[in-house]
Every structure is written in C-alpha cells, then in structure tokens.
A tleap script that builds the chain and sets N, CA, C and O, in Angstrom:
source leaprc.protein.ff14SB
mol = sequence {
  NMET THR PRO LEU TYR VAL LEU ALA ASP PRO
  ALA ALA VAL GLN ALA VAL LEU ASP GLN THR
  PRO ARG MET GLN GLY VAL SER ALA GLU GLN
  ALA ARG ALA THR ILE LEU ALA GLY ASP VAL
  ASP ALA VAL ARG GLN GLN VAL GLN ALA TYR
  VAL ASP ALA GLY ALA THR HIE PHE ILE LEU
  VAL LEU ARG ARG PRO GLY PHE TYR ASP ARG
  GLU GLY ILE ARG LEU PHE ALA LYS GLU ILE
  ILE PRO HIE PHE ARG ALA GLY CSER
}
set mol.1.N position { 90.699 26.546 187.405 }
set mol.1.CA position { 91.017 26.466 185.999 }
set mol.1.C position { 91.278 27.884 185.515 }
set mol.1.O position { 90.466 28.786 185.723 }
set mol.2.N position { 92.419 28.066 184.869 }
set mol.2.CA position { 92.791 29.404 184.446 }
set mol.2.C position { 93.659 29.370 183.199 }
set mol.2.O position { 94.485 28.470 183.042 }
set mol.3.N position { 93.480 30.343 182.309 }
set mol.3.CA position { 94.405 30.474 181.187 }
set mol.3.C position { 95.779 30.914 181.705 }
set mol.3.O position { 95.879 31.564 182.746 }
set mol.4.N position { 96.817 30.557 180.979 }
set mol.4.CA position { 98.187 30.907 181.350 }
set mol.4.C position { 98.869 31.590 180.185 }
set mol.4.O position { 98.869 31.076 179.066 }
set mol.5.N position { 99.453 32.758 180.449 }
set mol.5.CA position { 100.221 33.492 179.462 }
set mol.5.C position { 101.478 34.016 180.144 }
set mol.5.O position { 101.441 35.070 180.779 }
set mol.6.N position { 102.594 33.291 180.019 }
set mol.6.CA position { 103.862 33.732 180.588 }
set mol.6.C position { 104.603 34.448 179.469 }
set mol.6.O position { 105.094 33.820 178.531 }
set mol.7.N position { 104.676 35.767 179.580 }
set mol.7.CA position { 105.238 36.607 178.525 }
set mol.7.C position { 106.163 37.643 179.138 }
set mol.7.O position { 105.778 38.338 180.079 }
set mol.8.N position { 107.367 37.753 178.622 }
set mol.8.CA position { 108.338 38.711 179.160 }
set mol.8.C position { 108.044 40.142 178.703 }
set mol.8.O position { 108.361 41.095 179.414 }
set mol.9.N position { 107.451 40.294 177.539 }
set mol.9.CA position { 107.209 41.612 176.954 }
set mol.9.C position { 105.925 42.223 177.528 }
set mol.9.O position { 104.840 41.685 177.309 }
set mol.10.N position { 106.035 43.336 178.256 }
set mol.10.CA position { 104.844 43.971 178.838 }
set mol.10.C position { 103.776 44.316 177.794 }
set mol.10.O position { 102.584 44.258 178.096 }
set mol.11.N position { 104.185 44.672 176.576 }
set mol.11.CA position { 103.210 44.988 175.529 }
set mol.11.C position { 102.427 43.738 175.127 }
set mol.11.O position { 101.231 43.817 174.848 }
set mol.12.N position { 103.095 42.593 175.096 }
set mol.12.CA position { 102.414 41.339 174.763 }
set mol.12.C position { 101.424 40.962 175.863 }
set mol.12.O position { 100.330 40.475 175.580 }
set mol.13.N position { 101.811 41.188 177.116 }
set mol.13.CA position { 100.905 40.917 178.239 }
set mol.13.C position { 99.676 41.814 178.125 }
set mol.13.O position { 98.548 41.352 178.297 }
set mol.14.N position { 99.894 43.081 177.839 }
set mol.14.CA position { 98.768 44.008 177.713 }
set mol.14.C position { 97.863 43.620 176.556 }
set mol.14.O position { 96.643 43.739 176.661 }
set mol.15.N position { 98.442 43.157 175.455 }
set mol.15.CA position { 97.635 42.725 174.314 }
set mol.15.C position { 96.728 41.562 174.708 }
set mol.15.O position { 95.562 41.522 174.314 }
set mol.16.N position { 97.260 40.615 175.486 }
set mol.16.CA position { 96.447 39.496 175.969 }
set mol.16.C position { 95.335 40.016 176.869 }
set mol.16.O position { 94.182 39.603 176.745 }
set mol.17.N position { 95.685 40.922 177.773 }
set mol.17.CA position { 94.687 41.464 178.701 }
set mol.17.C position { 93.609 42.253 177.961 }
set mol.17.O position { 92.455 42.285 178.389 }
set mol.18.N position { 93.983 42.886 176.857 }
set mol.18.CA position { 93.013 43.635 176.061 }
set mol.18.C position { 92.119 42.703 175.240 }
set mol.18.O position { 90.930 42.974 175.070 }
set mol.19.N position { 92.686 41.612 174.735 }
set mol.19.CA position { 91.967 40.706 173.853 }
set mol.19.C position { 91.073 39.723 174.617 }
set mol.19.O position { 90.004 39.361 174.126 }
set mol.20.N position { 91.489 39.293 175.796 }
set mol.20.CA position { 90.768 38.258 176.534 }
set mol.20.C position { 89.316 38.630 176.836 }
set mol.20.O position { 88.440 37.788 176.639 }
set mol.21.N position { 89.014 39.836 177.302 }
set mol.21.CA position { 87.605 40.150 177.584 }
set mol.21.C position { 86.711 40.014 176.353 }
set mol.21.O position { 85.583 39.532 176.458 }
set mol.22.N position { 87.201 40.433 175.195 }
set mol.22.CA position { 86.407 40.312 173.969 }
set mol.22.C position { 86.170 38.845 173.627 }
set mol.22.O position { 85.076 38.474 173.201 }
set mol.23.N position { 87.194 38.008 173.814 }
set mol.23.CA position { 87.078 36.584 173.482 }
set mol.23.C position { 86.134 35.858 174.436 }
set mol.23.O position { 85.407 34.951 174.029 }
set mol.24.N position { 86.148 36.263 175.709 }
set mol.24.CA position { 85.365 35.564 176.726 }
set mol.24.C position { 84.020 36.221 177.020 }
set mol.24.O position { 83.180 35.641 177.709 }
set mol.25.N position { 83.816 37.424 176.502 }
set mol.25.CA position { 82.558 38.116 176.755 }
set mol.25.C position { 82.403 38.566 178.193 }
set mol.25.O position { 81.301 38.545 178.741 }
set mol.26.N position { 83.514 38.976 178.813 }
set mol.26.CA position { 83.491 39.449 180.200 }
set mol.26.C position { 84.149 40.822 180.263 }
set mol.26.O position { 84.734 41.287 179.285 }
set mol.27.N position { 84.048 41.459 181.411 }
set mol.27.CA position { 84.705 42.758 181.582 }
set mol.27.C position { 86.214 42.564 181.706 }
set mol.27.O position { 86.688 41.461 181.978 }
set mol.28.N position { 86.952 43.637 181.505 }
set mol.28.CA position { 88.411 43.585 181.645 }
set mol.28.C position { 88.798 43.181 183.062 }
set mol.28.O position { 89.763 42.440 183.250 }
set mol.29.N position { 88.060 43.657 184.058 }
set mol.29.CA position { 88.350 43.324 185.447 }
set mol.29.C position { 88.126 41.834 185.714 }
set mol.29.O position { 88.924 41.192 186.397 }
set mol.30.N position { 87.036 41.293 185.171 }
set mol.30.CA position { 86.762 39.865 185.338 }
set mol.30.C position { 87.834 39.024 184.662 }
set mol.30.O position { 88.297 38.033 185.225 }
set mol.31.N position { 88.223 39.412 183.470 }
set mol.31.CA position { 89.253 38.666 182.750 }
set mol.31.C position { 90.567 38.694 183.523 }
set mol.31.O position { 91.218 37.664 183.692 }
set mol.32.N position { 90.947 39.868 183.984 }
set mol.32.CA position { 92.226 40.006 184.688 }
set mol.32.C position { 92.228 39.189 185.982 }
set mol.32.O position { 93.267 38.664 186.383 }
set mol.33.N position { 91.088 39.081 186.624 }
set mol.33.CA position { 91.009 38.354 187.896 }
set mol.33.C position { 91.022 36.840 187.704 }
set mol.33.O position { 91.199 36.094 188.667 }
set mol.34.N position { 90.836 36.386 186.474 }
set mol.34.CA position { 90.704 34.946 186.279 }
set mol.34.C position { 91.766 34.338 185.372 }
set mol.34.O position { 91.645 33.174 184.991 }
set mol.35.N position { 92.802 35.090 185.015 }
set mol.35.CA position { 93.871 34.529 184.195 }
set mol.35.C position { 95.215 34.770 184.859 }
set mol.35.O position { 95.377 35.704 185.644 }
set mol.36.N position { 96.171 33.918 184.534 }
set mol.36.CA position { 97.561 34.115 184.948 }
set mol.36.C position { 98.276 34.713 183.753 }
set mol.36.O position { 98.412 34.052 182.723 }
set mol.37.N position { 98.736 35.955 183.870 }
set mol.37.CA position { 99.382 36.620 182.748 }
set mol.37.C position { 100.459 37.560 183.253 }
set mol.37.O position { 100.253 38.305 184.211 }
set mol.38.N position { 101.606 37.519 182.602 }
set mol.38.CA position { 102.701 38.406 182.937 }
set mol.38.C position { 104.025 37.701 182.760 }
set mol.38.O position { 104.100 36.607 182.201 }
set mol.39.N position { 105.067 38.347 183.247 }
set mol.39.CA position { 106.372 37.695 183.212 }
set mol.39.C position { 106.436 36.664 184.342 }
set mol.39.O position { 105.479 36.509 185.100 }
set mol.40.N position { 107.552 35.970 184.449 }
set mol.40.CA position { 107.681 34.899 185.434 }
set mol.40.C position { 107.380 35.401 186.844 }
set mol.40.O position { 106.637 34.753 187.581 }
set mol.41.N position { 107.938 36.533 187.226 }
set mol.41.CA position { 107.710 37.054 188.583 }
set mol.41.C position { 106.247 37.410 188.821 }
set mol.41.O position { 105.704 37.130 189.889 }
set mol.42.N position { 105.613 38.023 187.836 }
set mol.42.CA position { 104.205 38.404 187.991 }
set mol.42.C position { 103.312 37.174 188.114 }
set mol.42.O position { 102.412 37.141 188.953 }
set mol.43.N position { 103.559 36.162 187.282 }
set mol.43.CA position { 102.742 34.944 187.361 }
set mol.43.C position { 103.000 34.231 188.683 }
set mol.43.O position { 102.074 33.692 189.288 }
set mol.44.N position { 104.245 34.225 189.131 }
set mol.44.CA position { 104.564 33.607 190.429 }
set mol.44.C position { 103.774 34.287 191.542 }
set mol.44.O position { 103.251 33.609 192.426 }
set mol.45.N position { 103.678 35.609 191.513 }
set mol.45.CA position { 102.914 36.340 192.525 }
set mol.45.C position { 101.425 36.024 192.429 }
set mol.45.O position { 100.747 35.907 193.449 }
set mol.46.N position { 100.918 35.887 191.213 }
set mol.46.CA position { 99.507 35.558 191.027 }
set mol.46.C position { 99.211 34.160 191.565 }
set mol.46.O position { 98.193 33.948 192.225 }
set mol.47.N position { 100.106 33.201 191.281 }
set mol.47.CA position { 99.940 31.848 191.808 }
set mol.47.C position { 99.994 31.878 193.328 }
set mol.47.O position { 99.217 31.187 193.987 }
set mol.48.N position { 100.904 32.672 193.897 }
set mol.48.CA position { 101.018 32.773 195.348 }
set mol.48.C position { 99.713 33.252 195.970 }
set mol.48.O position { 99.327 32.778 197.038 }
set mol.49.N position { 99.036 34.180 195.319 }
set mol.49.CA position { 97.754 34.659 195.838 }
set mol.49.C position { 96.731 33.522 195.900 }
set mol.49.O position { 95.967 33.422 196.860 }
set mol.50.N position { 96.717 32.679 194.887 }
set mol.50.CA position { 95.817 31.515 194.909 }
set mol.50.C position { 96.220 30.539 196.007 }
set mol.50.O position { 95.362 30.013 196.716 }
set mol.51.N position { 97.515 30.295 196.153 }
set mol.51.CA position { 98.007 29.392 197.196 }
set mol.51.C position { 97.633 29.938 198.572 }
set mol.51.O position { 97.182 29.193 199.442 }
set mol.52.N position { 97.823 31.235 198.762 }
set mol.52.CA position { 97.472 31.864 200.035 }
set mol.52.C position { 95.977 31.717 200.346 }
set mol.52.O position { 95.578 31.656 201.509 }
set mol.53.N position { 95.161 31.662 199.288 }
set mol.53.CA position { 93.714 31.502 199.462 }
set mol.53.C position { 93.317 30.041 199.640 }
set mol.53.O position { 92.147 29.740 199.875 }
set mol.54.N position { 94.294 29.123 199.528 }
set mol.54.CA position { 94.013 27.713 199.778 }
set mol.54.C position { 94.066 26.792 198.577 }
set mol.54.O position { 93.836 25.592 198.720 }
set mol.55.N position { 94.363 27.318 197.395 }
set mol.55.CA position { 94.440 26.459 196.208 }
set mol.55.C position { 95.612 25.487 196.340 }
set mol.55.O position { 96.695 25.856 196.794 }
set mol.56.N position { 95.377 24.262 195.941 }
set mol.56.CA position { 96.441 23.250 195.963 }
set mol.56.C position { 96.695 22.667 194.584 }
set mol.56.O position { 97.700 21.988 194.376 }
set mol.57.N position { 95.799 22.921 193.640 }
set mol.57.CA position { 95.951 22.411 192.286 }
set mol.57.C position { 95.498 23.480 191.291 }
set mol.57.O position { 94.650 24.319 191.596 }
set mol.58.N position { 96.081 23.428 190.105 }
set mol.58.CA position { 95.708 24.334 189.026 }
set mol.58.C position { 95.444 23.520 187.775 }
set mol.58.O position { 96.152 22.552 187.498 }
set mol.59.N position { 94.444 23.902 187.029 }
set mol.59.CA position { 94.208 23.369 185.698 }
set mol.59.C position { 94.448 24.536 184.751 }
set mol.59.O position { 93.730 25.535 184.795 }
set mol.60.N position { 95.451 24.411 183.903 }
set mol.60.CA position { 95.804 25.485 182.984 }
set mol.60.C position { 95.068 25.293 181.668 }
set mol.60.O position { 95.049 24.200 181.102 }
set mol.61.N position { 94.471 26.360 181.199 }
set mol.61.CA position { 93.743 26.352 179.937 }
set mol.61.C position { 94.649 26.971 178.887 }
set mol.61.O position { 95.093 28.110 179.032 }
set mol.62.N position { 94.918 26.230 177.847 }
set mol.62.CA position { 95.752 26.739 176.760 }
set mol.62.C position { 94.846 27.088 175.592 }
set mol.62.O position { 94.413 26.212 174.843 }
set mol.63.N position { 94.567 28.364 175.446 }
set mol.63.CA position { 93.696 28.811 174.361 }
set mol.63.C position { 94.267 30.076 173.751 }
set mol.63.O position { 95.197 30.680 174.287 }
set mol.64.N position { 93.704 30.459 172.641 }
set mol.64.CA position { 94.208 31.639 171.941 }
set mol.64.C position { 93.910 32.888 172.745 }
set mol.64.O position { 92.857 32.935 173.381 }
set mol.65.N position { 94.759 33.903 172.762 }
set mol.65.CA position { 96.148 33.850 172.304 }
set mol.65.C position { 96.972 33.008 173.267 }
set mol.65.O position { 96.650 32.924 174.452 }
set mol.66.N position { 98.009 32.400 172.778 }
set mol.66.CA position { 98.848 31.555 173.621 }
set mol.66.C position { 98.600 30.083 173.429 }
set mol.66.O position { 99.215 29.264 174.111 }
set mol.67.N position { 97.701 29.716 172.503 }
set mol.67.CA position { 97.406 28.312 172.248 }
set mol.67.C position { 98.690 27.607 171.835 }
set mol.67.O position { 99.401 28.063 170.939 }
set mol.68.N position { 98.977 26.507 172.485 }
set mol.68.CA position { 100.219 25.760 172.247 }
set mol.68.C position { 101.451 26.611 172.537 }
set mol.68.O position { 102.448 26.515 171.823 }
set mol.69.N position { 101.395 27.414 173.544 }
set mol.69.CA position { 102.538 28.247 173.934 }
set mol.69.C position { 103.508 27.392 174.733 }
set mol.69.O position { 103.509 27.412 175.964 }
set mol.70.N position { 104.330 26.643 174.017 }
set mol.70.CA position { 105.260 25.727 174.676 }
set mol.70.C position { 106.268 26.464 175.547 }
set mol.70.O position { 106.648 25.966 176.607 }
set mol.71.N position { 106.698 27.621 175.123 }
set mol.71.CA position { 107.665 28.379 175.933 }
set mol.71.C position { 107.030 28.820 177.248 }
set mol.71.O position { 107.677 28.751 178.293 }
set mol.72.N position { 105.785 29.269 177.219 }
set mol.72.CA position { 105.092 29.667 178.433 }
set mol.72.C position { 104.933 28.504 179.397 }
set mol.72.O position { 105.131 28.658 180.602 }
set mol.73.N position { 104.575 27.337 178.867 }
set mol.73.CA position { 104.437 26.143 179.705 }
set mol.73.C position { 105.793 25.732 180.259 }
set mol.73.O position { 105.898 25.342 181.422 }
set mol.74.N position { 106.839 25.819 179.429 }
set mol.74.CA position { 108.189 25.488 179.895 }
set mol.74.C position { 108.603 26.410 181.041 }
set mol.74.O position { 109.127 25.950 182.056 }
set mol.75.N position { 108.367 27.704 180.876 }
set mol.75.CA position { 108.709 28.654 181.938 }
set mol.75.C position { 107.902 28.385 183.203 }
set mol.75.O position { 108.433 28.482 184.309 }
set mol.76.N position { 106.625 28.048 183.048 }
set mol.76.CA position { 105.796 27.729 184.208 }
set mol.76.C position { 106.377 26.524 184.943 }
set mol.76.O position { 106.474 26.526 186.170 }
set mol.77.N position { 106.760 25.503 184.195 }
set mol.77.CA position { 107.302 24.276 184.800 }
set mol.77.C position { 108.677 24.486 185.431 }
set mol.77.O position { 108.957 23.947 186.502 }
set mol.78.N position { 109.518 25.252 184.786 }
set mol.78.CA position { 110.906 25.412 185.254 }
set mol.78.C position { 111.113 26.561 186.233 }
set mol.78.O position { 111.960 26.477 187.123 }
set mol.79.N position { 110.345 27.631 186.072 }
set mol.79.CA position { 110.603 28.846 186.849 }
set mol.79.C position { 109.541 29.160 187.912 }
set mol.79.O position { 109.804 29.934 188.833 }
set mol.80.N position { 108.361 28.575 187.795 }
set mol.80.CA position { 107.278 28.931 188.709 }
set mol.80.C position { 106.916 27.782 189.625 }
set mol.80.O position { 106.911 27.949 190.844 }
set mol.81.N position { 106.611 26.617 189.071 }
set mol.81.CA position { 106.203 25.463 189.891 }
set mol.81.C position { 107.196 25.137 190.991 }
set mol.81.O position { 106.769 24.897 192.120 }
set mol.82.N position { 108.504 25.113 190.727 }
set mol.82.CA position { 109.437 24.735 191.795 }
set mol.82.C position { 109.324 25.575 193.068 }
set mol.82.O position { 109.672 25.099 194.149 }
set mol.83.N position { 108.847 26.802 192.959 }
set mol.83.CA position { 108.701 27.656 194.139 }
set mol.83.C position { 107.554 27.238 195.032 }
set mol.83.O position { 107.434 27.732 196.153 }
set mol.84.N position { 106.706 26.338 194.560 }
set mol.84.CA position { 105.533 25.949 195.318 }
set mol.84.C position { 105.541 24.474 195.707 }
set mol.84.O position { 104.566 23.975 196.269 }
set mol.85.N position { 106.612 23.789 195.415 }
set mol.85.CA position { 106.705 22.372 195.801 }
set mol.85.C position { 106.968 22.282 197.296 }
set mol.85.O position { 107.643 23.131 197.877 }
set mol.86.N position { 106.421 21.235 197.906 }
set mol.86.CA position { 106.630 21.008 199.338 }
set mol.86.C position { 108.124 20.918 199.625 }
set mol.86.O position { 108.873 20.250 198.913 }
set mol.87.N position { 108.529 21.594 200.666 }
set mol.87.CA position { 109.923 21.571 201.075 }
set mol.87.C position { 110.788 22.600 200.385 }
set mol.87.O position { 111.982 22.683 200.675 }
set mol.88.N position { 110.217 23.403 199.463 }
set mol.88.CA position { 111.012 24.405 198.764 }
set mol.88.C position { 111.143 25.653 199.606 }
set mol.88.O position { 111.782 26.617 199.185 }
savepdb mol mol.pdb
quit
C-alpha cells in the first residue's frame, strides 16, 4: 500500500516529499521509501523496484496532497501500468 503522486513538475514533487513526513509523522527517508512520487519515468522506476523485489499487486492510497488526483491516476493507468502487464 503506497501513496501515489505522479507529477511532471520537479518542484511539485519536492513539495510532496517535504510535506509527507510532517503529515505522516515519519522521517523524510521513511516517507520517500514508502511513496511513489515523481514524473512518469520516475514512478515507473519505483514500481520496477517493487516488482523486482517480488510485488505483484499495489494498493494506491489517495490522500492529501494529491487527494482525488485524477490526472495522476490517469497517467498511472495509461503510462505506467501497461509496462508491467504480462506479455509486455
């Protein structure tokens, strides 16, 4: 289970990374290790690391910042998931 923030703007990604530890009460390192955040390529690489470790399913948490981020979910569905489907 992981939060998802697909954002093209590096400053927006950094803002999420800065805000998440305060919201979750964890260190910046812990927050960064447990969320998917970045542009499409960065999130794809993060998902690949989980796949390489044996993950076969993801539960995405949609919470602030990014709550109801329909564009992020759309990008995840259209640009990221297809790279991990069987036979791709």
